[in-house]
Each structure stands twice: as structure tokens, then as C-alpha cells.
C-alpha positions in Angstrom: -56.9 13.2 -25.4 -53.3 14.5 -25.6 -50.5 14.1 -23.1 -50.9 16.8 -20.4 -48.0 16.0 -18.1 -44.5 14.9 -18.9 -42.1 13.2 -16.4 -38.5 14.4 -16.8 -35.2 14.9 -15.0 -34.3 18.5 -14.4 -31.2 20.4 -13.2 -32.2 23.0 -10.6 -28.9 24.8 -10.2 -25.3 25.0 -11.5 -23.4 21.8 -11.1 -26.3 20.1 -9.3 -27.5 16.6 -9.9 -30.7 16.2 -11.9 -33.9 15.3 -10.1 -37.3 14.1 -11.1 -39.5 16.9 -12.5 -43.0 17.0 -13.9 -44.1 19.7 -16.3 -47.0 20.7 -18.4 -46.1 20.8 -22.1 -47.4 23.5 -24.4 -50.7 22.5 -26.1 -50.5 20.2 -29.1 -50.5 22.6 -32.1 -51.7 21.8 -35.6 -48.1 21.3 -36.8 -46.8 19.6 -33.6 -45.7 16.0 -32.9 -45.4 14.4 -29.5 -42.6 11.9 -29.4 -42.6 9.1 -26.9 -38.9 8.9 -26.0 -37.0 5.6 -25.9 -33.4 7.0 -25.9 -31.7 10.3 -25.2 -28.0 11.0 -25.6 -25.9 13.0 -23.2 -24.0 15.6 -25.0 -21.0 17.6 -23.7 -23.0 20.7 -24.3 -25.5 19.5 -21.7 -22.8 19.8 -19.1 -21.9 23.3 -20.2 -25.5 24.2 -19.6 -25.8 22.4 -16.3 -22.6 24.1 -15.1 -23.7 27.5 -16.4 -20.5 27.6 -18.3 -21.9 29.3 -21.4 -24.7 31.5 -20.0 -26.9 32.1 -17.0 -29.8 29.6 -16.9 -33.4 30.0 -16.1 -33.7 27.0 -13.7 -34.9 24.4 -13.9 -33.7 23.0 -17.2 -34.4 19.6 -18.7 -31.3 18.9 -20.9 -31.1 16.5 -23.8 -31.1 17.2 -27.6 -30.2 13.8 -29.0 -33.7 12.3 -28.8 -35.0 9.1 -30.3 -38.6 7.8 -30.0 -41.8 7.1 -31.7 -44.6 9.4 -32.9 -47.4 9.3 -30.2 -49.5 12.3 -31.2 -49.8 14.5 -34.3 -51.5 17.8 -35.0 -54.1 18.1 -37.7 -51.8 19.7 -40.2 -48.8 17.3 -39.8 -47.9 15.4 -43.0 -45.1 12.9 -43.8 -45.3 11.0 -40.5 -47.2 8.1 -39.1 -48.2 7.1 -35.5 -45.6 4.7 -34.1 -42.9 5.8 -36.6 -39.3 5.9 -35.4 -38.1 9.5 -35.3 -35.5 11.8 -33.8 -35.3 15.4 -32.5 -32.0 17.3 -32.5 -30.6 20.5 -31.1 -33.3 22.9 -32.4 -37.1 22.7 -32.3 -38.3 25.8 -34.2 -37.1 28.2 -36.9 -39.1 30.7 -38.8 -38.7 29.2 -42.4 -39.8 32.7 -43.6 -39.4 33.6 -47.3 -37.3 36.7 -46.3 -35.1 34.8 -43.8 -31.6 34.5 -45.4 -30.7 31.5 -43.2 -33.9 29.5 -43.7 -33.9 30.1 -47.5 -30.3 28.9 -47.9 -30.5 25.6 -46.1 -29.0 27.2 -43.0 -32.1 27.1 -40.8 -29.8 26.2 -37.9 -28.6 29.8 -38.1 -32.0 31.4 -38.2 -32.0 34.5 -35.9 -35.3 33.4 -34.4 -34.2 29.8 -33.8 -35.4 28.0 -30.7 -33.2 25.4 -29.0 -34.6 22.1 -27.7 -34.0 23.1 -24.1 -32.8 26.2 -22.1 -34.8 28.4 -24.5 -38.2 30.0 -25.0 -40.7 30.1 -27.7 -42.1 33.4 -29.0 -45.0 33.1 -26.6 -42.7 32.9 -23.6 -43.1 29.1 -22.9 -40.0 27.2 -22.0 -38.5 24.4 -24.0 -37.6 21.2 -22.2 -35.4 18.5 -23.7 -34.9 14.7 -23.9 -34.2 13.7 -20.3 -37.8 12.8 -20.2 -40.5 10.3 -21.2 -41.9 12.6 -24.0 -41.2 15.7 -25.9 -43.5 17.9 -28.0 -42.1 19.8 -30.9 -43.0 21.3 -34.3 -42.9 18.6 -37.0 -40.5 20.6 -39.2 -37.7 19.6 -36.7 -38.6 15.9 -36.4 -36.6 13.5 -38.7 -37.3 9.9 -39.6 -34.7 7.4 -38.4 -33.5 4.9 -41.1 -34.5 1.4 -40.1 -31.0 0.0 -40.3 -29.8 2.4 -37.5 -30.2 1.0 -34.0 -32.1 3.4 -31.8 -29.3 3.9 -29.2 -26.7 4.5 -31.9 -28.9 6.9 -33.8 -29.3 9.3 -30.8 -25.7 10.8 -30.9 -25.9 11.3 -34.7 -28.5 14.0 -34.1 -25.9 16.3 -32.5 -22.4 14.9 -32.6 -23.0 13.3 -36.0 -24.4 16.2 -37.8 -22.0 18.6 -36.2 -19.0 16.6 -37.5 -20.2 15.6 -41.0 -21.6 19.0 -42.0 -18.3 20.9 -42.2 -16.6 18.0 -43.9 -19.3 18.2 -46.6 -19.2 22.0 -46.7 -15.4 21.8 -47.3 -15.8 19.2 -50.0 -13.6 16.6 -48.3 -12.9 13.7 -50.6 -10.2 11.3 -51.7 -6.8 13.0 -51.4 -7.9 15.5 -48.7 -5.8 15.4 -45.6 -7.9 15.8 -42.5 -6.7 16.1 -38.9 -9.1 15.5 -36.1 -8.2 17.2 -32.8 -9.8 15.5 -29.8 -10.8 11.9 -29.9 -14.0 11.9 -27.9 -17.7 12.1 -28.6 -17.3 14.3 -31.6 -13.9 13.3 -32.8 -14.5 9.5 -33.0 -17.3 10.2 -35.4 -15.3 12.8 -37.4 -12.7 10.1 -38.0 -15.3 7.7 -39.3 -17.0 10.2 -41.6 -13.8 11.6 -43.0 -12.5 8.1 -43.7 -15.7 7.1 -45.4 -15.4 10.2 -47.7 -12.0 8.9 -48.8 -9.8 11.4 -46.9 -6.4 10.6 -45.3 -7.2 11.0 -41.6 -4.9 11.7 -38.7 -6.1 11.6 -35.1 -4.6 14.3 -32.9 -4.8 13.9 -29.2 -3.0 14.5 -25.9 -3.8 10.9 -24.8 -1.9 7.9 -26.2 -4.7 5.8 -24.8 -6.9 6.8 -27.7 -4.4 5.6 -30.4 -5.5 2.0 -30.9 -9.2 3.0 -31.1 -8.5 5.9 -33.4 -6.7 3.7 -35.9 -9.4 1.1 -35.7 -12.1 3.8 -36.5 -10.3 4.7 -39.7 -7.4 7.1 -38.9 -4.2 6.2 -40.8 -1.9 8.1 -38.4 -1.9 9.4 -34.9 -0.2 12.5 -33.4 0.4 12.8 -29.7 0.4 16.5 -29.0 2.4 15.9 -25.8 5.3 15.2 -28.1 4.7 18.2 -30.4 2.5 18.7 -33.5 4.4 16.5 -35.8 5.5 17.2 -39.4 2.3 16.4 -41.3 0.2 19.4 -42.6 -3.6 19.2 -43.1 -6.0 20.7 -45.6 -8.7 20.5 -42.9 -8.3 20.5 -39.2 -11.5 19.5 -37.3 -11.2 20.8 -33.7 -13.7 18.9 -31.6 -12.1 19.6 -28.1 -13.3 22.6 -26.1 -10.1 22.5 -24.0 -7.8 24.9 -25.7 -7.0 28.6 -25.2 -4.5 29.3 -28.0 -5.0 28.5 -31.7 -1.4 29.0 -32.8 -0.2 25.4 -32.3 -3.1 24.1 -34.3 -2.9 26.8 -37.1 0.7 25.7 -37.5 -0.5 22.3 -38.5 -2.4 23.6 -41.6 -1.4 23.4 -45.2 -1.3 26.6 -47.2 -5.0 27.7 -47.8 -6.0 25.2 -45.1 -9.0 25.5 -42.8 -9.3 25.0 -39.1 -12.9 24.2 -38.1 -13.9 25.0 -34.5 -16.6 22.7 -33.3 -15.8 22.5 -29.5 -16.7 25.7 -27.7 -14.4 26.7 -24.9 -16.1 28.7 -22.1 -13.4 31.4 -22.2 -11.8 33.5 -25.0 -9.3 31.9 -27.4 -6.2 33.7 -28.7 -4.2 33.5 -31.9 -1.6 35.6 -33.7 -2.8 37.2 -36.9 0.5 36.0 -38.5 -0.6 32.4 -37.9 -3.4 33.0 -40.4 -1.6 35.4 -42.7 1.6 33.4 -43.3 -0.2 30.3 -44.7 -3.3 32.1 -46.0 -5.3 29.8 -43.9 -8.8 30.2 -42.4 -10.6 29.7 -39.1 -14.2 28.5 -39.6 -17.0 27.9 -37.2 -19.8 25.4 -37.7 -23.0 25.2 -35.7 -24.5 21.8 -35.8 -26.4 21.6 -39.1 -29.7 22.3 -40.7 -32.7 19.9 -40.8 -31.6 18.8 -44.2 -28.1 18.2 -42.8 -29.5 16.0 -40.1 -31.3 13.9 -42.7 -28.2 13.6 -44.8 -26.2 12.6 -41.7 -28.6 9.8 -40.9 -28.6 8.7 -44.5 -24.8 8.8 -44.8 -24.3 6.9 -41.5 -26.8 4.2 -42.6 -25.2 3.8 -46.0 -21.6 3.6 -44.7 -22.5 1.6 -41.5 -21.1 4.4 -39.3 -22.1 4.1 -35.6 -21.0 6.0 -32.6 -19.4 3.9 -29.8 -21.8 4.2 -26.9 -22.4 3.2 -23.3 -26.1 2.8 -22.3 -27.5 3.9 -19.0 -30.9 3.5 -17.5 -32.5 6.9 -17.3 -34.5 6.3 -14.1 -31.7 4.7 -12.0 -28.4 5.7 -13.6 -28.8 9.2 -15.0 -26.6 11.0 -12.5 -24.0 8.3 -12.8 -24.0 8.7 -16.5 -23.7 12.5 -16.3 -20.7 12.1 -13.9 -19.1 9.6 -16.2 -19.3 12.1 -19.1 -18.0 14.8 -16.8 -15.0 12.7 -15.8 -14.2 11.7 -19.4 -14.7 8.0 -18.7 -17.3 7.3 -21.4 -16.0 5.8 -24.7 -17.4 7.7 -26.5 -21.1 8.7 -26.1 -23.5 8.1 -23.2 -27.0 7.2 -24.1 -29.9 7.1 -21.7 -32.6 4.4 -22.1 -36.0 5.3 -20.9 
């Protein structure tokens, strides 16, 4: 007999606290896995959804797309997994994987035009997706990944969004020894970007408006620190990883690029961002976006993190008793650097 009800915490309106919520999951399909959740990360994008900053929501929503747990149920056609196995679920739960889909056939399934997000979305049949602020989640096995045994559960959770989001563009841009990388914003994404870039051999500079982050940034692997309150500094970067969503003008950051350099936008401001065309033309530089990563990218992120002993800095909260406190701490910028809920 399969799980027929799931206990969760849902947001019922913009900027409202989450409340207990019970829902009926879609039936267990032949390719589905039900995951019994042990940990779920709180991502900054969860707040954008709960605040309706990015789009209008179909309330209620159950946020959470950094999900760790064990395999509880499997459909008849599921292969490659075992009951009780430690697994994770990230930002997306379905893509078409069709032979004529350019995204899915080029290891870019995260860009599939038919992709379905882990929450705040609908499957093709109209059923809603609900995320990881819950006891269980049921998803297609194609979007479930095995967690390496050397990664602690709580630390593995943020790697499924923050981790893959930061490592993937570094790999795509072939960052290596000798590459100069600037990381803008030393928070949930930025502190992982520093660790990944340093492990790849790059010369890493942390860029922040807060001197309070300097000591930790250097300890994480940065070799230099730029306080934007004092100006951008003299160093130029081959790659600038922009993890903050709090900017409205790209020009000061484009001025920090080497010739032919690339600024990668990971943080998504809720409003439009401006830049002068001359900021791009003069140095022949590029502005690049990067959306999380594919299923293969998730697996590579977990492998790379395990191999190089890279772990997010986390604060754990009890889901049942502290979830709204945890969300508020993330909202207030008090968490260093990722909040993880323990079920």
C-alpha cells in the first residue's frame, strides 16, 4: 500500500508564514519514487516564491527543492535504486527526455521547454507539484540522484541547488589553474562558489559590500577580498560569478572583467537590470546566464564535493517547531550560510 497522504508546511499567501498542510500526492507511477524526507534546505528562491516576487502563485505552495531522504517506495519500472537508499531531489522533477528535444539531448535537460519544477508548478495532467517542506515527496526517478556516502545528509541538501548552480558555470567556462575568478556576494551561493573555484585551481577573489564576510571568505579559499563600499579595486577577472540578487546596474561589475571576460548571472533580481552596451563592447566581454544544472550536473556536483571535501556551512532547524524562525533568519540575512530543515 502506497503513501496516500503527505504532511507538509505550506505558504497560503504572499509573505505569510507557512502552516501545516496535508495533501494527496499523485498516484505512484511505474517510474516514480517516493522519498521519505530527512532534510530539506531553505533556498533564497523559496522566499522569492513565498513573497510572489517572481510571479503570481497558485496558493498554497509547499516550497523546498533541496531534498534529502531515503527511498520508501518505487514504481515497477524503476531501476538503479534500492529501498532505503540515500537520495536527493533538486529543483526539477520532470523533463521530457525526448529524442527531438534539443535541451534533453544535449545534457541541458534543465532547459527543457516542458520542464516541471519541484514546487509551484504543474504536471501535464494539471496536478500540482509540492516540495520538500514535508515528510515525503513523490517524483519521477529520472530526477532522483544517489547521495555519496561521505557527504553528511544535512550538508548534501544545499548542494542540490546552491551547489550545482555554482559549480556548473565554472565547469562550462573551463575554470582551471591560472583563471582569475571573482565571486560577487558571499552568501548561500557565493560561499560555495569560492570553494569550488579554489578546488579547480583558480585564483579567487571574494567581492562583497560587507567586511564582516572577509575572514570567512579567505578561510573558504579566496586569496583576496574586495569591499565594494570602497570601490571595485584594480584586479580584473576572467570570470565573475554574480550570486547576489541585489543589484540593478551591471556596469560596475562589467568594469571588473578582463578583456574577453564573462560575467555569470546566478542571482535573479526581481526587477530589470541595466547596463551600457559600451560596458560589453569596450572589453569584448560577455554576460552569461546559468540555470541550476542538468541531472548529470547534479551528479557531478555531488561527486566533486565528495572528492574535494567541499561542504556548505549550514545552520540546522527543526522543521516542526522552527520552520518559520528559519525562514525569517534567511530573510534577515542572519544565516551563515544555508539553512537546513531537519524532519
